[in-house]
C-alpha positions, 0 to 999 in steps of 0.5 A: 578523889571523887570521880564523875566518869565518862559523860557526853561533852559537846563543843562547837564542832564535836561530840565526845561520847562513850564508846559502843561496840558497834564503833569498832569498824570506824575505830579500826578504819580511822585510826587504830588500824593505821600505822601512820597514826599509831607510829608514836603511840604506846600500843601496836596497830590493830591487826583487824576490826575484830581485834578492835571489837574485842577491845571495845567490849572491854572498854565499854564494860569499864564504864560501869566503875564510874572511874573511867574517862574514855571518849570517842570523838565524833563530828556533830551530825555525824555519829562516827568515831574519828579519834580517841581521848582518855585519861591514861594514868592517875596519880591520886597522891598528887591529884593529877591525871595524864591524858592521851589522844589520837585522831584519824589521819583524814581529820588532821590539820583542822583543829579538832584535837585541840578543841577536844583536849580543851573540852576534856581539861575543862570537864575534868577540872569542873567535875573533880574539885580535888584535881590539881594537875593534868599532864600530857606527853609526846615523843619529841619527834612528834612535834604536831602533838606538842602543838595540840597541847600548846593550843589547848593551853598546856605549858611545856615543863621539859624533856626527860630522855629515854623516859617512855617507850612506844612503837619506835622504841625508847624515846625522849619525852616532852612533858606538858601540864596545866594546873587548876590555878592556870585556868583564868576566867573571862572575868579575871581577864577583864579585871586584868585588862582594866588594871593594865589599862585604867580608864580605857573605856572613857577614851573618846576613840574607844567609845567609837569602836562599833559593836559590829566590829569589836576589837580583841585582846590576845595572850600567849604563855611564853614558857612553852613558846617555840619560834619554829611554829612560824618559819619563813625564808627571806632573801639577804636584803631582809633583816631584823633587829632593834631600831637604832636610827633617826627617830624621824625616819621611824615616825615617817614609817609609822605615819604610812601605817597609822598616823595617830600612833606617831605620839606613842614613839619617842627616843625612849621607846624600845623598837624592833623592826624588819628591814629591807635593804636597810629601810624600815619595812615593819615595826613594833614597840616592845612593851612592859606591862609590869607584874600582875597577880592572877590566881595567886601567881605573879605574871610578868607581862610584856608584848609587841605594841603598835605593830605595823608593816609599811604598805609596800612590804605587806604579805611577805611574812616580814611583819609576822616574823618580826612579832615572832622574834619579839615574842622570843625576846620576851620569853628569853627575858623571862616574861611570863606572858606576851600580850597583844592589845587592841587588835583585829588580826586575831588569825594573824597572831594566832599563827604564833599561838596567841589566843583571844581572851577578850573582845570589846567595843565602845560599849564595853566588854563583849561576852563571847 
């Protein structure tokens, strides 16, 4: 495999760059010398900044071979390393790399690591045409690391028991991967959208969508979906399940949210709801968008459609829990992807791992 080595990568908020020996103090203070950061790592916590400096001297010399991939993570405008991301294993027979990473505790919870991992995945696939697969692993007790992999678009492959060893000893290991064929371009998503929604931009209500307030389309690969990403405790009067009542009762709830959705709901609709004391608090249809060929793979796509929460029950987590439950249903029914169509609530669905793949207005697709 031809290699391109470690070159600077720029993202919206980050600069990923080669190390220099003078990064030692920042590396030691931010993560290498912190036992909380290194708890689930395979190398021991550094005992001093001098030890870190000696290691960095070796790392810097490795760049000369052009085969090393090892970046220090910095925030734009602040040239201090706050974390690390690197290729830690190479398997040329299967054209695959394993990536590892860590980040200073002060920078956790800000989406920095998924942003860096996404960038490295793109860099490696773009720069190495023979590369087919990138993997990453984590101790199953380190669930936050798994969330990083999911947010970066990697897919959960399974767990191997007692397969690796870290500072906690032997551990069960979760494996994630992404294949070159998993990378879907914006143009491919546009083609898929038009295939699923023929004649969409000819509809009068679509033509009225302003360029200043574009709508979004969101996807979630279901293989790695874990419903524990959003958990909410409710009193006993709140329940969830398929709607089996009178259609007119359902339509009354729909009218309270968006009246023009009423014609979409019929006796044949598969509807899932959240209830409070048996009354509809939130609702959505479970839709089947069929199978579609993308990058040589056949995607079975479903999704929660016409999602709404009756005004008096909003801001309680009922609606999002309902969508989470529907997402789990789709996963358990062996759908490949869950699809959110025509939404302005990207942050809301993002809590479940849905990602925006397209934006559009009445003028057509808007390049992001």
